[in-house]
C-alpha positions as a Markdown table, in Angstrom:
| # | Residue | x | y | z |
|---|---|---|---|---|
| 1 | Unk | 0.0 | 0.0 | 0.0 |
| 2 | Unk | 1.3 | 3.4 | -0.9 |
| 3 | Unk | 2.1 | 5.8 | 1.9 |
| 4 | Unk | -0.3 | 8.8 | 2.2 |
| 5 | Unk | -3.3 | 6.7 | 0.9 |
| 6 | Unk | -6.0 | 6.1 | 3.5 |
| 7 | Unk | -7.9 | 2.7 | 3.1 |
| 8 | Unk | -10.9 | 1.4 | 5.1 |
| 9 | Unk | -10.6 | -2.2 | 6.2 |
| 10 | Unk | -13.6 | -4.5 | 6.4 |
| 11 | Unk | -13.2 | -8.1 | 7.5 |
| 12 | Unk | -16.0 | -10.6 | 7.1 |
| 13 | Unk | -14.4 | -12.7 | 9.8 |
| 14 | Unk | -15.2 | -10.0 | 12.5 |
| 15 | Unk | -18.5 | -8.4 | 13.4 |
| 16 | Unk | -19.3 | -5.2 | 11.5 |
| 17 | Unk | -18.9 | -1.9 | 13.2 |
| 18 | Unk | -21.9 | -1.1 | 15.4 |
| 19 | Unk | -21.7 | 2.7 | 14.8 |
| 20 | Unk | -20.4 | 5.2 | 12.3 |
| 21 | Unk | -16.8 | 4.0 | 12.3 |
| 22 | Unk | -14.5 | 1.5 | 10.5 |
| 23 | Unk | -13.2 | -1.8 | 11.8 |
| 24 | Unk | -9.7 | -0.4 | 10.9 |
| 25 | Unk | -8.0 | 2.3 | 8.7 |
| 26 | Unk | -4.7 | 1.7 | 7.0 |
| 27 | Unk | -2.4 | 4.6 | 6.3 |
| 28 | Unk | 1.3 | 5.1 | 5.9 |
| 29 | Unk | 2.1 | 1.5 | 6.5 |
| 30 | Unk | 0.1 | 1.0 | 9.6 |
| 31 | Unk | -3.3 | -0.5 | 10.5 |
| 32 | Unk | -5.2 | 1.5 | 13.2 |
| 33 | Unk | -8.0 | -0.7 | 14.5 |
| 34 | Unk | -11.2 | 0.4 | 16.2 |
| 35 | Unk | -11.9 | -1.3 | 19.6 |
| 36 | Unk | -13.1 | -4.8 | 19.2 |
| 37 | Unk | -15.6 | -6.2 | 21.7 |
| 38 | Unk | -16.6 | -9.8 | 22.1 |
| 39 | Unk | -19.4 | -9.9 | 19.6 |
| 40 | Unk | -20.2 | -13.1 | 17.7 |
| 41 | Unk | -20.3 | -12.0 | 14.1 |
| 42 | Unk | -23.2 | -14.3 | 13.2 |
| 43 | Unk | -25.5 | -13.5 | 16.1 |
| 44 | Unk | -24.5 | -9.9 | 16.7 |
| 45 | Unk | -24.5 | -10.6 | 20.4 |
| 46 | Unk | -21.9 | -10.7 | 23.2 |
| 47 | Unk | -20.6 | -14.2 | 23.6 |
| 48 | Unk | -21.8 | -16.3 | 26.6 |
| 49 | Unk | -19.5 | -16.7 | 29.5 |
| 50 | Unk | -17.3 | -14.4 | 31.6 |
| 51 | Unk | -14.1 | -12.5 | 31.1 |
| 52 | Unk | -12.1 | -15.5 | 29.8 |
| 53 | Unk | -14.6 | -16.2 | 26.9 |
| 54 | Unk | -15.0 | -12.5 | 26.2 |
| 55 | Unk | -11.3 | -11.8 | 26.1 |
| 56 | Unk | -10.7 | -14.7 | 23.7 |
| 57 | Unk | -13.5 | -13.5 | 21.4 |
| 58 | Unk | -12.4 | -9.9 | 21.4 |
| 59 | Unk | -8.9 | -11.1 | 20.5 |
| 60 | Unk | -10.3 | -13.3 | 17.8 |
| 61 | Unk | -12.2 | -10.3 | 16.3 |
| 62 | Unk | -9.1 | -8.1 | 16.6 |
| 63 | Unk | -6.9 | -10.7 | 14.9 |
| 64 | Unk | -9.5 | -11.0 | 12.0 |
| 65 | Unk | -9.3 | -7.3 | 11.4 |
| 66 | Unk | -5.5 | -7.2 | 11.6 |
| 67 | Unk | -5.3 | -10.2 | 9.2 |
| 68 | Unk | -7.6 | -8.4 | 6.7 |
| 69 | Unk | -5.1 | -5.5 | 7.1 |
| 70 | Unk | -2.2 | -7.7 | 6.1 |
| 71 | Unk | -0.7 | -7.9 | 9.6 |
| 72 | Unk | -1.2 | -9.7 | 12.9 |
| 73 | Unk | -1.3 | -9.1 | 16.6 |
| 74 | Unk | 2.3 | -10.4 | 16.8 |
| 75 | Unk | 3.3 | -7.3 | 14.9 |
| 76 | Unk | 1.4 | -4.8 | 17.0 |
| 77 | Unk | 3.3 | -1.8 | 18.3 |
| 78 | Unk | 0.7 | -0.8 | 20.9 |
| 79 | Unk | -2.4 | -2.5 | 22.2 |
| 80 | Unk | -5.1 | -0.7 | 24.2 |
| 81 | Unk | -7.3 | -2.8 | 26.6 |
| 82 | Unk | -10.4 | -1.4 | 28.3 |
| 83 | Unk | -11.9 | -3.4 | 31.1 |
| 84 | Unk | -15.1 | -3.1 | 33.1 |
| 85 | Unk | -13.1 | -4.3 | 36.1 |
| 86 | Unk | -9.4 | -4.3 | 36.8 |
| 87 | Unk | -9.9 | -7.4 | 38.9 |
| 88 | Unk | -10.0 | -9.3 | 35.5 |
| 89 | Unk | -6.4 | -8.1 | 34.8 |
| 90 | Unk | -4.8 | -11.5 | 35.5 |
| 91 | Unk | -7.2 | -13.6 | 33.4 |
| 92 | Unk | -6.9 | -11.1 | 30.5 |
| 93 | Unk | -3.0 | -11.2 | 30.8 |
| 94 | Unk | -3.1 | -15.1 | 30.5 |
| 95 | Unk | -5.2 | -14.9 | 27.3 |
| 96 | Unk | -3.2 | -12.0 | 25.9 |
| 97 | Unk | 0.1 | -13.7 | 26.5 |
| 98 | Unk | -1.0 | -16.7 | 24.3 |
| 99 | Unk | -1.6 | -14.3 | 21.4 |
| 100 | Unk | 1.4 | -11.9 | 21.4 |
| 101 | Unk | 5.1 | -12.4 | 21.0 |
| 102 | Unk | 6.0 | -12.4 | 24.7 |
| 103 | Unk | 9.7 | -12.2 | 23.8 |
| 104 | Unk | 9.1 | -8.9 | 21.9 |
| 105 | Unk | 5.7 | -7.7 | 23.2 |
| 106 | Unk | 4.0 | -4.5 | 22.1 |
| 107 | Unk | 3.5 | -1.5 | 24.3 |
| 108 | Unk | 0.2 | -1.7 | 26.1 |
| 109 | Unk | -2.3 | 0.4 | 27.9 |
| 110 | Unk | -4.9 | -1.2 | 30.2 |
| 111 | Unk | -7.5 | 0.9 | 31.9 |
| 112 | Unk | -10.7 | 0.3 | 33.8 |
| 113 | Unk | -13.8 | 2.0 | 32.4 |
| 114 | Unk | -17.3 | 2.6 | 33.7 |
| 115 | Unk | -19.0 | 1.0 | 30.7 |
| 116 | Unk | -18.5 | -0.5 | 27.3 |
| 117 | Unk | -20.8 | -1.0 | 24.2 |
| 118 | Unk | -23.4 | -3.7 | 24.6 |
| 119 | Unk | -22.3 | -4.1 | 28.3 |
| 120 | Unk | -19.1 | -6.0 | 27.2 |
| 121 | Unk | -16.5 | -6.7 | 29.9 |
| 122 | Unk | -13.6 | -5.9 | 27.5 |
| 123 | Unk | -12.7 | -3.9 | 24.4 |
| 124 | Unk | -9.3 | -4.2 | 22.6 |
| 125 | Unk | -7.7 | -2.1 | 19.9 |
| 126 | Unk | -4.2 | -2.1 | 18.3 |
| 127 | Unk | -1.9 | -0.3 | 15.9 |
| 128 | Unk | 0.3 | -2.6 | 13.8 |
| 129 | Unk | 2.6 | -2.1 | 10.8 |
| 130 | Unk | 1.4 | -3.5 | 7.5 |
| 131 | Unk | 4.5 | -2.9 | 5.3 |
| 132 | Unk | 7.2 | -5.5 | 5.2 |
| 133 | Unk | 9.8 | -4.9 | 7.9 |
| 134 | Unk | 12.4 | -6.9 | 9.7 |
| 135 | Unk | 10.7 | -9.3 | 12.0 |
| 136 | Unk | 7.2 | -9.0 | 10.4 |
| 137 | Unk | 5.1 | -12.0 | 11.5 |
| 138 | Unk | 2.0 | -13.2 | 9.9 |
């Protein structure tokens, strides 16, 4: 993708945006994702279960958007995680560690928020390079 060209990303493997925003935007060799919540793309509903199931689904959705962008979570330079409760931090870390390169992890922000769309327990976004670079992992 040329630098300076803005491209909207739509992945059929992740739920569509639930508002006036894109799943991701690619520009200048990076994918900037919107926050992904644990929505099942077929039902349009939050997945059943607690923070473990919701974290796995939010990561699945994020990975689908990043894959459509030509990159992966292993290439992320920063990940933002929004939690309804910081008491879920440990469980989220366990799920997250299975998905990122723990030897070369991205920067990360994790904050507790008062509410998330559809009463989700977690929302995750990322910025990842899309152009070939040393160490790029699919």
